[in-house]
N, C-alpha and C positions, 0 to 999 in steps of 0.2 A: 456325496457331492461336497466339493470344496468351494466355498463362496468367499470372495473378497469384496467387502463393501467399503467404498471410499467417500469421504467427505472432502471435496476439493478445497484448496486454499482460497481464503477470502482475499480480495484485493484490500489494500490498506485503506481504512476509512476511520471516521470518528468512532464507529462501533468496535473497532479493533482494540482501542486503548493500548496501542502498541508500546508507547513509552512506559505506561504503568506496568504492563506485563513484563517487559524486558528489563526495566531498570529498578522497579520498586518491589513488586510482589515476589517473594522468594520461591523459586522452583516452579512458578506457573508459566504456561506457554500461551494460554488462551482463556477466554472468559467462560464460554459455555460449551459443553460437549454435544455431539450430534445425537439428540434424543430420537430423531426419526429413524436413524440406522439401528439404534439399539432396539427400537420397537419392531423394525423389520426383521431383525435377527430372531426375535422371539416368535415371529410368525412362521419361521422356517421349520421344515420337518426336523424332529429331534435328532435324527441320525446324521444331519448335515454338519460339516465342520465349517465354522464361520469365523472370519477375521475381520475386524473393523479397523480401518486406518483413517485417522483424521489428519489430513495434510497440514492443518493449522498447528499441530503439535509434534508431528513426526514425519519423516520422509516417506514417500510412497515406494513400495517395492517395484522395481523395474522388470523383474523376471519372477513373478509369483508362481508358486506351484499350486495352481487352482484350476477349477473347471469353468468357472464363469466369474465375471467382474460386474458389480453393480456400482454405479456412480450417481449420487444424488446431487441436488443443487437448488439453491435459491436463485433469484434473478441476478443478483450481484455476482454469482459464481458461474454464470452461463459460459463465459469465455473459457475459463479453466476446465469446467465440466466437459465442454466440447473437445478440448485438447486431450483430456484423459480418455474419453470415449474413443477418439480417433487413434490414440496411441495403442491402447490395449486391443482394439479391434484389428489394427494393422499387424499386431503380433499374433493374431490367430485366436484370440480369446473371444468367447461369446460375451457381448456386453449388453447390459440393461441400464436404461436411463430412468430415473425417478426423481422425486422431490417436488417442491412447491411450484417451481417454474415449469417443470415438465407437466404438472397437473394443469397449470394455467394455459400453456401453449404446447400441447403434445405434438402438433404438426411440425414444430421446429426441430424435432428429434427423429423424424421418420427416416432420414438419411444418415443420421449420426449413430444410431444404435441398432442392434439386432432385435431388441424388444423394448417397448416403451410401457411403463406402468404409470398411469395418470389417475390421480385422485387418491382418496384415502385407501390404505393398503390392506386393511384387516380381512377383506374378502377376496380381493383380486390377486394379492401376492401368493397366498397358498395355492390358488389355481395355477398361477404361473409355475410354481415349484413342481406341482403335479405334472403339468404339461412338459416341463423341461426334463424331468426324470423319464418321461415316456418318449422323449426324443421328438416331441411335436409342439414346441413353443410357438405361440402366436406373436405377430409383430406388435400388436397393441392390446393392452389390458386397461380398460377404462371403467372406473366405478360410475355407474349410472344411477344407483339408488342411494339409500341413506344408511350409513354405518351406525349401528347402535354401540356406543362406547363401552357398555359392559362386556362386549365381545373383544375388547382390546386387551392384549396380554401385558403382564409385567415386563417392561423393557429389560433387555440383557445388559444391565449396568456392569456386570462382571467383565464384559468385553471392552469396556471403555477404560482408558488410563485416567481415572478421575483425579488422581493426585496432580495432574498437569493443568488442571482448570481451577479457576477461582471459586467455582461452585458447580452444582449439578442442576439438571433440569427435570421437570415433571409437568404433566399436563392433566388438567381436570375436565376441561370443557372444550368444545369446538363450536364455532358459530358466533354471531353477534346480532342483536336485534335491531341495530341501527343501520342507516343506509347512506353513509358518507360517500359522496360521488367518486372520490379518488381511490377508494379502498377495494382491494381484491379479496378480502376475507369472505365477504358474503357471497362473492362469485364462486369461491371454492367450497365453502362450508355451510352456506345458507344463513338464514336469519333466525332460525330456531336453535338456540344454544342447546347442545346435547352434553350430558355429563356422565362421568364415571360414578360408580357406587363408592360410598365411603370405605367399604372393605377393600376395594381396588386401591384407593389412595393409601390405605394403611399398609397393604402389601408392598407397594412401591417405596414407601417410607421405611419399611422394615429392611428392604434391600439396600437402600442408601445408608441407613443407620449402621448396617453390618459392615459397611466400608468406611465408617467414620466421617461421613459427609455431614456438614452442619449448615452450609449455605445452599438454599434451594430456590430456584427460580421457576415459578409456575408460568409456563410459556403461553398460557391462554391469551388470546388477543383481547379479550375483555372478560376477566374472571367474574365480574358481577353482571354479566349479560343475563343470567338467570338469577335474579336476586334472592329468592327464597332458598335455592340450592347453594348459593354462595354463603348465605348465613349458616346453613347447616354444615357446610365445609369448615367454616371458621370455628364453630363449636367443636366439631370433631377434632380439628388440629390442636385446639387448646387441650382437650381431654387426652389426645394421643401423647402429647409431650409430657403431661403430668403423669400419665400411666406408665410411661417408660423412663421417667426421670431423665429426659434427653431434651436438649435445647436446640431445636432447629431455628435458623433465622431465615425468614421467607421474603421474597419479593415477587412482584407480578406486574401485569398491565391491567389497567382498569379505566373506566370512563370517569369524568370529573364529577358526575352526580354521586359518586361515593361520598363526597363532602356533605351532601344534603341529607344523608341518612345517618342520623346519630347512632342508631343501634348498630348498623353495619360498620361504621367507623370504630365503634368501641370493640366490636368483635374482631376486627382486623388487628387492633392493638393487642387484644388478649391472646390471639393466635400467634403473635410475634412477627407480623409483617413489618419489616423495618423500612421498606421503600415500595413505592408504586410508580410505574411509568404511565403517564397520562398524555393522550393526544390532545393538547390544548389548541394547536394549530395557529390561532390568531385571537387577539383580543377584540377584533373588529366584528361586531354582530352581523353586519351586512355580508361579510365574507363567510361567516358561519352559516348564515341562512342560504347563501348561494350554493355552498357545497353540501347542504343538508346535514350539517353537524348540529342537529337540534339539541342534543343532550348537553351542549355547552352554553346554550342560550337561556336567557330569562333570569340570570342571577349575576352576582358580582364575582367575576373570575378570581380576582385577587383575594377577596375574603374567603372564597372556597379553598384556595390553596393554603391560606393561613390557618384555616380550620383543620386541615389535614396535618399541618405542621404541629398544631397545638396538641394533636393526638400522639405526637412523637414519631410520626411517619414522614420520611423524606419523600420529596416529589422530584422525579426525573420527568422530563417532558419533551414532546416533539412539537416543533413549530414549522409552519409552511408559509412561504411567500411566493406569490405568482397567481393567486386567485384573480378572477376577472375584475373583482372590485378593488384589487390592490393597485396602488400607485407608488411612486418613488417615496412618498411620505410614509408609506407603510413601514419602511425600514426603521425610521425613528420611533414609530409607535411600538414596534416589536422590541426595540432596544429598551425603551422606557419601561415596558411591562416586564421584561425579563429581569431587568435590574431591580425593580420594585418587588418582584415576587421572590427574589433570592434563589431562583433555580440555577444551580451550577451546571448540571448535566442537561443543558438546553441544546437539543439536536435540531438545528434549523436546516431545513432543506428547501430547495426550489421545487415548486410543484412539478411532479412527474406523472405523466399519464401512463398507467400500466395497461397492457392489453386486456381486453374483455371487460374492463371497468366502464361504468356509465360515463366517466370523464373522458376516457379514450374514445368511446363511440361518439360523444358529442363533438369533441374537438376534431375528430376525423371528418365529420360531416361539415364542420365549419372551415375545413382546410387549414387548421392551426396546429398541425403536428410537424415537428422538425425532424429531419433525418439525423438520428443520433446512434452511436454504438449501443449495444444492448447491455448496459451495465446495471440498470434499474437501481442505481445508488443515488438517492436523493440528497446526499450530503457532499456530492462532488460539485465542481465548478462547471455547471451546465445542466441543461435539461432538454426534454423533447417537445416542450410546448412553446407556442408563440404567445407571449403575454398580451393582454388586451389594452392596458392603459399605461404602458411604459416600454421604452425600447429594450430589446432583448439584451444588447451589449451593456447598457447602463444598469440593467437589473443584475447582471452577473458581477459587475464592478461593485455595486452597492452591497451585494451579498457578501463578497469577500471583506469589504470594509466593516460590515456589521460584526462579523466574527472577530476581526482585529480589535474593535472597540470593546467587545465583551471580554476579551482575554488579556487585557492589560492587567498588570498586578493590582492596580487600584480598583478596577472593576471586579476582579475576583474577590478581593477582600470585602468590598461593599456588599456584594451579593451574599457572602457568608454571614455577615452581620445582620443583613436584612432578614435572612432565614432564621437565625438563632434568636432573634428578638421575639419570635413567635413559637420557638421550639425549645422549651426549657429542659425537657427530659427526653432526648432522642432514644428510640429503641435501638438504633444502630450502635453496636459496640465493637465492630471490626470482625468479630468471629474468629480471630486468630489466637493461638496460644500466646502467653505473655512474652516469651522469648522472641517469637515471630513478630509480634506487635512492636517490640522495641527495635528490631531490625528494620521494619518498615518505616518507622519514624526516623531512624538514623539515615536511611537511604533517601527519604524525602528531603531531609535537611541538607545532606551532602550533595545529592545529584539534582535536586530541584530548587531549593530555597537559596542556598549559598551562591550558586552560579548566577543567580539573577541580580546580584549586586544590592546596594543600599536601598533602592526603591522597593525591591521585593522583600528585603529583610523587614522594612518598616511595615509594608502591607501585611506580611505574615504576623508580625507582632500584634498588629491591630486586631487580629482574629483569635488570638490565644485566649481561651475562656478561663481566665484566672479565678473568677468567682464561681464558675459552674464547670468543674473538671469533667462532669459526665458528658459534656459537649465536645470533648477533645477528639474522640474517635471520628465524629462527624466532620470536624474541622480538617483533620488529616485527610479523610476521604475526599472532601471537596477540593482540597489543594491538589491531590493526586489526579483527580478527574480533570480539573481545569488545566493543569500543566501538561497532561497528556493530550488534551484537545489543542492547546497552544502549540505543542510540538508538531502535531499534524498540520496545523495551519502554516507554520513556518516552512515545513517541507513540501507542501502541496499548493499553497496559495500565492506563490510568487507571481508577479505580473510578467507578461511577455516582454515588456520593455526591460525589466530587470534582467531577464535571462539573456537577451541579446547583448546587453552591455557587460554582463559579468561572467558569462561562461567561458569566453575565449581565453582570458588570462589563465584560467585553471587548466584548460586543454593544452595551452602552451607549456605549462609546468609539467604536465604528463609527458608531452613530447620530449622536453629537455631531459627529464629523468631517465627515459628509456631510449635516448638518441642512438646509442651504439647498437641496440637491437634493431631499431628501425633501419639504420644504415646497412646492417648486415642482412636485411631481408628476413630475419627470423620472426619478426613481429610486424603486424600491419595495424594501422590506426585509420579510422574514418569517422567523420562527424556528420550526422544527418541534421541539418538545420531545422529550426522550428521554435515555437514558444518554449518547449522543453526538449532541447536537443538530445540526441542519443549518441553517445561516444562508444564506438565499437572497436574492440581490440581482438585481433586474430593472432592466436599464439601458435607458432609453428614449432619446429624442433629447437628447443632452447639450449644454448651452450652451457649454461650454468643456472644455479638457483637464485643468484643475486638479482635477477630480473624482478622477482616478486617483492624483494625488500626495497628495491629502487622505486617500484611503481606504487607501493602501498600508500605512502603519505600523500602524494599528489592526487591519487584516485579518491582517497578518503576526503581530502579537501574539496575536490570537485563535487562530491555527493553532499557534503555538509553545507556548502555555501551556495549551491545552485539547485534547480529543480531538474537538472539533467539526469538521464538514465544511462546505465552502463551495460554493455553486452560483452561478455567474455566468450569468445569462440575458441575452444581448446581442441585443436586438430590433431596434435600429437603431444606426447608427454613422457618424461623419464621418471621412473619410480622414485629415485633418490630425492626428487624435488617435491614430493608430496607434502612434507612438513612445511616447506616454504610456501606452497600454495595455501595450505590450511591457515597459516599465520596471516596471509593476505586476506582471505575470506573472513577471518575472525574480525579484522579491522573494518571490513565493509558490512558486517552482519547487521548493524543497526539500520542500514539503508537497503536491506535485502529486498524490499518490495520494489526497488528501482534497479536491481541488479539481475540481469538475465544471463544464464549460463547455457551455452550450446556445447554439448559434449559429444565428440565422435563416439559412435556406438561401440567401437572396439575398446574404448577407455572406461566404460561404465563400471566394470569390475575393479579397475585400478584407481579411479578417482571418484570417491563417494561424495555426492553433493546433497546437502540437506534441503529438500524441496519445500520444507516448512519455513525455511528462512529465505532462500533465494528462488527466483523464478527459473526453474529448470525447464528449458525448452525441449519438448519431446518430439523429435522427428521420427515419424512412423516408418517401420520396416518389417517385412514379413519374417516370422520366426521359422 
């Protein structure tokens, strides 16, 4: 059996760090590889031929030579996952849907896939494989029991293009003992954290070490949910690295009470965990109590963060605004806390109610759910809840303003210095070879610092650790993170008023540049109005390749200076113009998340489009 497993392209978000990946990190295309698909591949019968394609780093094959196609997906990937399922199904392939959002909402996939795999896969996926080989697959495979993690195999890391990622992923535990109202983890994995054996972790590290991986992200939703096991893991990791004379740099997600356990914090440092992501959510105790985030209550949040810094461990954090206790004053309180804490990677989201969570069920009963598209991305401008103590529209406006305040050059520098004041000896060292590190610093200076002008130059100089050179890697990392987030805000947080006023002159420039083609009827242009207009170009039979050269600059300017999207519909094409088209696409690649390409099916073999860069619209047709 020949199986193609696909991880759909993520929509652009803060989590993408697209500017950092595209402009700064040499040779990388994405942050983390699809660990779930690598695990699924290891659960397949040994005689199956398996290919994993991650659309975030490589284009999908439009005509694969396979027997079945599996498409995974998180909530933020639902739209693209649905498109891929529809496309391959329309081409006659047997398609299987899986992933975290499928596990949370299997009913949404009943009409989208031939088979749905919902829940942890260790037991139900082998059963599906057996049924498929026997020609009798069922429409739904749903895990109803508890998967013991010692039954989980070593993921097929060899099927992943690990050199295209900034690190690799590994999982130790599933489940979380806490009961945060908004979280779907306990809905899917329960409140009893289950763990792998140390020997399993060792085998997975062996596989990653064999491929030269040094940066590893433990994707556990709370690595310290089972604290005795977490301490045992830290001791094992320390010994593993000493035994193999190999230096892994680890990161993970953990709850803030890590800071109150001195032994655990020491063990984290000894195991070389250079960063942790913590769901802080809010400094307001009333909101923490409301959402049952009890693990963050009863202590001084700022002192706890500083205690982690003192151990040399960086803190990335998530924040939420929109709890019932929140008011418009909450935005200022969040700003003050984030600035004082020095947290650079501060992912702030508007509260979003995920299906099946206690929050969703409560707000549904109260009639406070808004009709929203199914993005499940809590870092976008909008959400599906009706706030209790502030107008929705004003909440959205203040949300955008908060990010702009945090991402000024002065605010970035202040946060870096507030952090380093408590972190004399960071564990983070970059993890790159010396030559790569120099290239990263050079690219940051040329593509990030210098274009910002004198204010950014001065802000950057304020953060250069002249007396503590061991802090330099952390400073460079924080500037890369901050400028990547700022780039996202510039591209996605423009106001509706800005767009109405500013888009039309750029559209006029496009029209002027391609006027002769418009007059000859070879090209059509249409503009769909709205807060973020879509400019659609229909390309007919072009008389020459100069069209692409003429259109390139005004189209690039349109995307650079507005939030407009672009749709290129290529209905016919001449082979000699392929290089001209590729030059155009290269100029637009930085804005690829806002460029959709509709390609006539007859042209797919002639005009290759990288779906990891652009939104390749897949119109289904029977094979």
